[in-house]
C-alpha positions as a Markdown table, in Angstrom:
| # | Residue | x | y | z |
|---|---|---|---|---|
| 1 | Unk | 142.3 | -20.3 | 55.2 |
| 2 | Unk | 138.4 | -21.4 | 55.2 |
| 3 | Unk | 137.6 | -18.0 | 55.2 |
| 4 | Unk | 139.9 | -17.4 | 51.8 |
| 5 | Unk | 138.0 | -21.0 | 50.9 |
| 6 | Unk | 134.4 | -19.6 | 51.4 |
| 7 | Unk | 135.2 | -16.1 | 49.9 |
| 8 | Unk | 136.5 | -18.3 | 46.8 |
| 9 | Unk | 133.1 | -20.3 | 46.7 |
| 10 | Unk | 130.9 | -17.1 | 46.8 |
| 11 | Unk | 132.8 | -14.8 | 44.0 |
| 12 | Unk | 132.7 | -18.2 | 41.9 |
| 13 | Unk | 128.7 | -18.5 | 42.3 |
| 14 | Unk | 128.1 | -14.9 | 41.5 |
| 15 | Unk | 130.1 | -15.2 | 38.5 |
| 16 | Unk | 128.0 | -18.5 | 37.1 |
| 17 | Unk | 125.1 | -16.5 | 38.1 |
| 18 | Unk | 126.4 | -13.2 | 36.1 |
| 19 | Unk | 126.8 | -15.0 | 33.4 |
| 20 | Unk | 123.7 | -17.2 | 33.1 |
| 21 | Unk | 122.0 | -13.8 | 33.0 |
| 22 | Unk | 124.4 | -12.6 | 30.3 |
| 23 | Unk | 123.5 | -15.8 | 28.3 |
| 24 | Unk | 119.9 | -15.5 | 28.8 |
| 25 | Unk | 119.4 | -11.4 | 27.4 |
| 26 | Unk | 121.9 | -12.6 | 24.9 |
| 27 | Unk | 120.0 | -15.8 | 23.6 |
| 28 | Unk | 116.5 | -15.1 | 24.2 |
| 29 | Unk | 116.4 | -11.4 | 23.6 |
| 30 | Unk | 112.7 | -12.4 | 22.2 |
| 31 | Unk | 109.0 | -13.6 | 23.7 |
| 32 | Unk | 106.2 | -15.6 | 21.6 |
| 33 | Unk | 103.0 | -13.3 | 20.1 |
| 34 | Unk | 100.2 | -15.4 | 19.6 |
| 35 | Unk | 97.4 | -14.6 | 17.3 |
| 36 | Unk | 94.1 | -16.7 | 17.5 |
| 37 | Unk | 92.2 | -15.7 | 14.7 |
| 38 | Unk | 88.5 | -16.0 | 13.2 |
| 39 | Unk | 87.2 | -15.8 | 9.7 |
| 40 | Unk | 90.2 | -15.2 | 7.9 |
| 41 | Unk | 90.8 | -16.5 | 4.6 |
| 42 | Unk | 93.6 | -17.4 | 2.1 |
| 43 | Unk | 94.9 | -14.0 | 0.1 |
| 44 | Unk | 96.2 | -17.0 | -2.7 |
| 45 | Unk | 100.3 | -16.2 | -3.5 |
| 46 | Unk | 100.1 | -12.2 | -4.2 |
| 47 | Unk | 99.9 | -10.8 | -1.0 |
| 48 | Unk | 100.2 | -12.1 | 3.2 |
| 49 | Unk | 98.7 | -10.8 | 6.6 |
| 50 | Unk | 101.3 | -9.2 | 8.4 |
| 51 | Unk | 101.7 | -8.1 | 12.1 |
| 52 | Unk | 102.1 | -4.9 | 13.6 |
| 53 | Unk | 102.6 | -4.2 | 17.3 |
| 54 | Unk | 102.4 | -0.3 | 18.1 |
| 55 | Unk | 105.0 | 0.7 | 20.0 |
| 56 | Unk | 105.6 | 4.2 | 20.8 |
| 57 | Unk | 103.3 | 5.4 | 17.9 |
| 58 | Unk | 105.0 | 3.3 | 15.3 |
| 59 | Unk | 104.2 | 0.0 | 13.7 |
| 60 | Unk | 106.7 | -2.6 | 14.2 |
| 61 | Unk | 106.5 | -6.0 | 12.0 |
| 62 | Unk | 105.8 | -9.2 | 14.3 |
| 63 | Unk | 106.2 | -11.2 | 11.1 |
| 64 | Unk | 104.0 | -12.1 | 8.3 |
| 65 | Unk | 101.9 | -15.1 | 7.7 |
| 66 | Unk | 99.7 | -16.7 | 4.6 |
| 67 | Unk | 97.8 | -20.0 | 6.2 |
| 68 | Unk | 94.5 | -18.9 | 8.2 |
| 69 | Unk | 94.7 | -22.4 | 10.8 |
| 70 | Unk | 95.2 | -21.0 | 14.4 |
| 71 | Unk | 97.2 | -19.9 | 16.7 |
| 72 | Unk | 99.7 | -19.4 | 15.6 |
| 73 | Unk | 103.0 | -18.4 | 17.6 |
| 74 | Unk | 105.5 | -15.3 | 16.8 |
| 75 | Unk | 108.9 | -14.2 | 18.1 |
| 76 | Unk | 109.2 | -10.7 | 18.8 |
| 77 | Unk | 111.5 | -8.3 | 20.6 |
| 78 | Unk | 110.5 | -9.0 | 24.7 |
| 79 | Unk | 111.1 | -5.0 | 25.3 |
| 80 | Unk | 109.6 | -4.1 | 22.0 |
| 81 | Unk | 106.4 | -6.5 | 22.8 |
| 82 | Unk | 106.0 | -5.5 | 26.3 |
| 83 | Unk | 105.9 | -1.7 | 25.4 |
| 84 | Unk | 103.3 | -2.0 | 22.7 |
| 85 | Unk | 100.3 | -0.8 | 23.2 |
| 86 | Unk | 98.0 | -2.3 | 19.6 |
| 87 | Unk | 97.8 | -5.1 | 17.5 |
| 88 | Unk | 97.0 | -4.5 | 14.2 |
| 89 | Unk | 97.0 | -6.8 | 11.1 |
| 90 | Unk | 97.4 | -5.5 | 7.5 |
| 91 | Unk | 97.5 | -7.7 | 4.0 |
| 92 | Unk | 100.6 | -6.7 | 2.2 |
| 93 | Unk | 101.9 | -8.1 | -1.2 |
| 94 | Unk | 103.9 | -11.1 | -1.0 |
| 95 | Unk | 106.7 | -9.6 | -2.6 |
| 96 | Unk | 106.8 | -6.2 | -0.4 |
| 97 | Unk | 109.7 | -3.6 | -1.1 |
| 98 | Unk | 107.9 | -1.3 | 1.3 |
| 99 | Unk | 108.6 | -1.6 | 5.0 |
| 100 | Unk | 105.9 | 0.1 | 6.2 |
| 101 | Unk | 101.5 | -1.4 | 6.5 |
| 102 | Unk | 99.5 | -1.0 | 3.6 |
| 103 | Unk | 96.7 | 1.1 | 3.8 |
| 104 | Unk | 94.7 | -2.3 | 3.7 |
| 105 | Unk | 94.3 | -3.0 | 7.8 |
| 106 | Unk | 91.8 | -5.6 | 8.7 |
| 107 | Unk | 92.2 | -6.0 | 12.2 |
| 108 | Unk | 93.2 | -4.1 | 15.6 |
| 109 | Unk | 92.5 | -4.0 | 19.2 |
| 110 | Unk | 94.4 | -2.7 | 22.1 |
| 111 | Unk | 96.2 | -4.6 | 24.4 |
| 112 | Unk | 95.4 | -4.6 | 28.4 |
| 113 | Unk | 97.5 | -6.2 | 29.9 |
| 114 | Unk | 98.7 | -9.0 | 28.0 |
| 115 | Unk | 95.7 | -9.4 | 25.7 |
| 116 | Unk | 94.4 | -7.6 | 22.9 |
| 117 | Unk | 90.9 | -8.6 | 22.0 |
| 118 | Unk | 91.0 | -7.4 | 17.8 |
| 119 | Unk | 88.3 | -7.0 | 15.4 |
| 120 | Unk | 87.8 | -5.4 | 11.9 |
| 121 | Unk | 84.7 | -2.9 | 13.0 |
| 122 | Unk | 87.0 | -0.3 | 13.8 |
| 123 | Unk | 89.1 | -0.2 | 10.8 |
| 124 | Unk | 87.4 | -1.2 | 8.3 |
| 125 | Unk | 84.0 | -0.5 | 9.0 |
| 126 | Unk | 80.8 | -1.5 | 11.4 |
| 127 | Unk | 78.1 | -2.9 | 9.8 |
| 128 | Unk | 76.0 | -3.8 | 12.0 |
| 129 | Unk | 73.4 | -1.5 | 10.8 |
| 130 | Unk | 73.8 | -2.5 | 6.9 |
| 131 | Unk | 71.2 | -2.6 | 5.0 |
| 132 | Unk | 69.7 | -2.5 | 1.2 |
| 133 | Unk | 67.5 | -3.1 | -1.6 |
| 134 | Unk | 67.9 | -3.7 | -5.2 |
| 135 | Unk | 65.8 | -5.0 | -8.4 |
| 136 | Unk | 65.9 | -6.7 | -11.0 |
| 137 | Unk | 66.2 | -5.1 | -14.3 |
| 138 | Unk | 68.5 | -4.6 | -17.6 |
| 139 | Unk | 68.2 | -1.3 | -18.6 |
| 140 | Unk | 71.5 | -1.4 | -21.1 |
| 141 | Unk | 68.8 | -2.8 | -23.7 |
| 142 | Unk | 65.9 | -2.7 | -25.4 |
| 143 | Unk | 64.8 | -6.5 | -25.0 |
| 144 | Unk | 61.9 | -6.2 | -22.3 |
| 145 | Unk | 62.1 | -9.8 | -22.3 |
| 146 | Unk | 65.4 | -10.6 | -20.1 |
| 147 | Unk | 64.0 | -8.0 | -17.4 |
| 148 | Unk | 65.4 | -10.8 | -14.6 |
| 149 | Unk | 68.6 | -10.6 | -15.8 |
| 150 | Unk | 70.6 | -7.8 | -14.2 |
| 151 | Unk | 70.4 | -6.3 | -10.7 |
| 152 | Unk | 70.6 | -2.9 | -9.5 |
| 153 | Unk | 71.3 | -1.8 | -5.9 |
| 154 | Unk | 68.7 | 0.9 | -5.7 |
| 155 | Unk | 65.3 | 2.1 | -4.3 |
| 156 | Unk | 62.6 | 2.7 | -7.1 |
| 157 | Unk | 59.5 | 2.5 | -5.0 |
| 158 | Unk | 59.0 | 6.4 | -4.9 |
| 159 | Unk | 58.6 | 6.2 | -8.7 |
| 160 | Unk | 62.4 | 7.5 | -9.1 |
| 161 | Unk | 65.7 | 5.9 | -8.5 |
| 162 | Unk | 67.0 | 6.6 | -5.3 |
| 163 | Unk | 69.9 | 5.0 | -3.1 |
| 164 | Unk | 69.2 | 1.7 | -2.3 |
| 165 | Unk | 72.7 | 0.9 | 0.2 |
| 166 | Unk | 73.0 | 1.8 | 3.5 |
| 167 | Unk | 76.4 | 1.0 | 4.1 |
| 168 | Unk | 79.0 | 2.9 | 6.4 |
| 169 | Unk | 82.3 | 4.7 | 4.8 |
| 170 | Unk | 84.9 | 2.4 | 4.1 |
| 171 | Unk | 88.6 | 3.2 | 5.5 |
| 172 | Unk | 91.3 | 3.3 | 3.0 |
| 173 | Unk | 92.4 | -0.1 | 1.4 |
| 174 | Unk | 88.8 | -1.2 | 0.7 |
| 175 | Unk | 86.2 | -1.3 | -1.3 |
| 176 | Unk | 82.6 | -2.8 | -1.9 |
| 177 | Unk | 81.6 | -5.2 | -4.5 |
| 178 | Unk | 78.4 | -6.3 | -5.5 |
| 179 | Unk | 77.5 | -10.2 | -6.5 |
| 180 | Unk | 75.4 | -12.5 | -8.5 |
| 181 | Unk | 76.2 | -15.9 | -7.2 |
| 182 | Unk | 74.8 | -17.8 | -10.6 |
| 183 | Unk | 74.8 | -21.5 | -10.6 |
| 184 | Unk | 77.5 | -21.5 | -7.9 |
| 185 | Unk | 79.8 | -19.1 | -10.0 |
| 186 | Unk | 80.3 | -15.9 | -8.4 |
| 187 | Unk | 80.2 | -12.9 | -11.2 |
| 188 | Unk | 81.0 | -9.5 | -10.1 |
| 189 | Unk | 78.5 | -6.6 | -10.5 |
| 190 | Unk | 81.8 | -4.4 | -9.8 |
| 191 | Unk | 83.4 | -2.1 | -6.9 |
| 192 | Unk | 82.3 | 1.2 | -5.5 |
| 193 | Unk | 82.7 | 3.3 | -2.5 |
| 194 | Unk | 79.9 | 5.4 | -2.9 |
| 195 | Unk | 76.6 | 3.7 | -2.7 |
| 196 | Unk | 74.7 | 7.1 | -5.3 |
| 197 | Unk | 77.1 | 7.0 | -8.0 |
| 198 | Unk | 78.7 | 4.3 | -10.9 |
| 199 | Unk | 80.6 | 2.0 | -9.7 |
| 200 | Unk | 83.5 | 0.1 | -11.2 |
| 201 | Unk | 82.1 | -1.6 | -14.4 |
| 202 | Unk | 79.9 | 1.6 | -15.2 |
| 203 | Unk | 82.2 | 1.7 | -18.9 |
| 204 | Unk | 84.2 | -1.1 | -18.7 |
| 205 | Unk | 81.8 | -3.7 | -17.9 |
| 206 | Unk | 81.5 | -6.8 | -20.8 |
| 207 | Unk | 78.1 | -8.0 | -19.6 |
| 208 | Unk | 76.0 | -5.4 | -20.1 |
| 209 | Unk | 73.7 | -4.5 | -22.7 |
| 210 | Unk | 74.7 | -2.1 | -25.6 |
| 211 | Unk | 72.2 | 0.7 | -25.0 |
| 212 | Unk | 74.3 | 2.8 | -22.3 |
| 213 | Unk | 75.6 | 2.6 | -18.9 |
| 214 | Unk | 72.2 | 2.3 | -16.6 |
| 215 | Unk | 71.4 | 3.8 | -13.6 |
| 216 | Unk | 73.8 | 6.0 | -11.5 |
| 217 | Unk | 74.0 | 3.3 | -9.2 |
| 218 | Unk | 75.8 | 0.0 | -8.8 |
| 219 | Unk | 74.5 | -2.7 | -10.5 |
| 220 | Unk | 74.9 | -5.0 | -13.7 |
| 221 | Unk | 73.3 | -6.6 | -16.5 |
| 222 | Unk | 74.5 | -10.4 | -17.3 |
| 223 | Unk | 73.2 | -9.8 | -21.0 |
| 224 | Unk | 76.1 | -11.1 | -22.8 |
| 225 | Unk | 79.9 | -12.8 | -22.6 |
| 226 | Unk | 78.7 | -15.1 | -20.1 |
| 227 | Unk | 82.0 | -16.7 | -17.8 |
| 228 | Unk | 82.8 | -20.4 | -19.0 |
| 229 | Unk | 80.3 | -22.6 | -18.2 |
| 230 | Unk | 77.4 | -20.1 | -18.0 |
| 231 | Unk | 74.6 | -18.7 | -20.0 |
| 232 | Unk | 74.0 | -14.8 | -21.0 |
| 233 | Unk | 71.0 | -13.4 | -20.5 |
| 234 | Unk | 69.8 | -15.7 | -17.4 |
| 235 | Unk | 67.2 | -15.5 | -15.0 |
| 236 | Unk | 68.5 | -14.3 | -11.4 |
| 237 | Unk | 65.6 | -15.6 | -9.5 |
| 238 | Unk | 66.7 | -18.4 | -7.3 |
| 239 | Unk | 70.4 | -17.0 | -7.1 |
| 240 | Unk | 72.1 | -14.9 | -4.0 |
| 241 | Unk | 73.1 | -11.5 | -4.4 |
| 242 | Unk | 75.5 | -10.4 | -2.2 |
| 243 | Unk | 77.2 | -7.1 | -0.7 |
| 244 | Unk | 81.1 | -7.9 | 0.0 |
| 245 | Unk | 83.3 | -6.0 | 1.7 |
| 246 | Unk | 87.4 | -6.4 | -0.9 |
| 247 | Unk | 90.8 | -5.5 | -0.1 |
| 248 | Unk | 91.9 | -3.2 | -2.9 |
| 249 | Unk | 94.0 | -3.8 | -4.6 |
| 250 | Unk | 92.5 | -7.2 | -5.1 |
| 251 | Unk | 93.9 | -10.5 | -6.7 |
| 252 | Unk | 91.0 | -12.8 | -6.2 |
| 253 | Unk | 88.3 | -12.9 | -8.2 |
| 254 | Unk | 86.0 | -14.6 | -5.9 |
| 255 | Unk | 84.2 | -12.5 | -2.7 |
| 256 | Unk | 86.1 | -12.3 | 0.1 |
| 257 | Unk | 85.2 | -12.7 | 3.3 |
| 258 | Unk | 83.6 | -9.7 | 4.8 |
| 259 | Unk | 80.2 | -9.6 | 3.6 |
| 260 | Unk | 77.6 | -7.7 | 5.2 |
| 261 | Unk | 74.4 | -8.0 | 3.3 |
| 262 | Unk | 73.1 | -10.7 | 1.0 |
| 263 | Unk | 70.1 | -12.1 | 0.2 |
| 264 | Unk | 68.1 | -15.1 | -2.1 |
| 265 | Unk | 66.3 | -13.4 | -4.8 |
| 266 | Unk | 62.8 | -15.3 | -4.6 |
| 267 | Unk | 61.2 | -17.7 | -7.1 |
| 268 | Unk | 58.3 | -15.7 | -7.7 |
| 269 | Unk | 60.4 | -12.2 | -7.6 |
| 270 | Unk | 59.0 | -9.3 | -9.9 |
| 271 | Unk | 60.9 | -7.2 | -12.0 |
| 272 | Unk | 61.2 | -3.7 | -11.1 |
| 273 | Unk | 60.4 | -4.1 | -8.0 |
| 274 | Unk | 62.2 | -3.4 | -4.7 |
| 275 | Unk | 63.2 | -6.5 | -2.9 |
| 276 | Unk | 65.8 | -6.3 | 0.2 |
| 277 | Unk | 68.3 | -7.1 | 1.2 |
| 278 | Unk | 69.6 | -9.0 | 4.3 |
| 279 | Unk | 72.9 | -9.4 | 6.2 |
| 280 | Unk | 75.2 | -11.8 | 5.5 |
| 281 | Unk | 76.7 | -14.2 | 6.4 |
| 282 | Unk | 80.2 | -13.0 | 7.8 |
| 283 | Unk | 79.6 | -9.2 | 9.2 |
| 284 | Unk | 83.4 | -8.7 | 10.9 |
| 285 | Unk | 86.2 | -10.7 | 12.3 |
| 286 | Unk | 87.6 | -11.0 | 15.5 |
| 287 | Unk | 90.5 | -12.5 | 17.9 |
| 288 | Unk | 92.4 | -12.4 | 20.5 |
| 289 | Unk | 96.6 | -11.6 | 20.5 |
| 290 | Unk | 98.6 | -12.8 | 23.6 |
| 291 | Unk | 101.7 | -11.9 | 24.2 |
């Protein structure tokens, strides 16, 4: 009788443990993935960030977010998370019918154990060796009294225009953009991918004069059709000139957080004379991802 009761207790214990294990596997198949990222900025209403883990060479979404306050934690399938070899962060349309990652990827890093250290250098570009020059000039009009109202990213120290920017080739989904910050307002000089050709504003700029497109390098003349609150022509001395890296497509009229080059134009700067750009305030983005 005692032996029979002992066997019944043992059997009941096994059933309870089995049921408990089954319940855990059924109700808790996910584990936490925590992002702690630095330097991201809000994307506006049209775009969101989306995380991805790479499992057997395939991307698996870990969820989207728009807040840039960290840390943030996401619930991810435990088996897939344990098998992930890399984490990637992309920029996606807020309404996105495509289940695959967009071309605009901003952070990436491989898992070592349960930690992935991520940055933008390997996936956007490494800007540690970036450098550049620019001149003040307004080649798109016939007036030589407003030469400080234009900025062109070139080098004319040899007597002829030459490439003025030393920048890495960007990955898909990104473009460079020049800016002049005039009275606190960033005004674009145009987007570009090639440092030795016209930028995308060459034939569409509302600001240039009427005498041509200017030299075949990125740049802009601020001569007419000034944005609200500004007056053109202007004087760029004392303003800040910036080269940023922008997601493409881009719905923001402001510079993105990646700014590899920047410089305050000297108050005594000479026109048509080469000026060196300096390092920008944010050259890369970084952070950690923990599973």
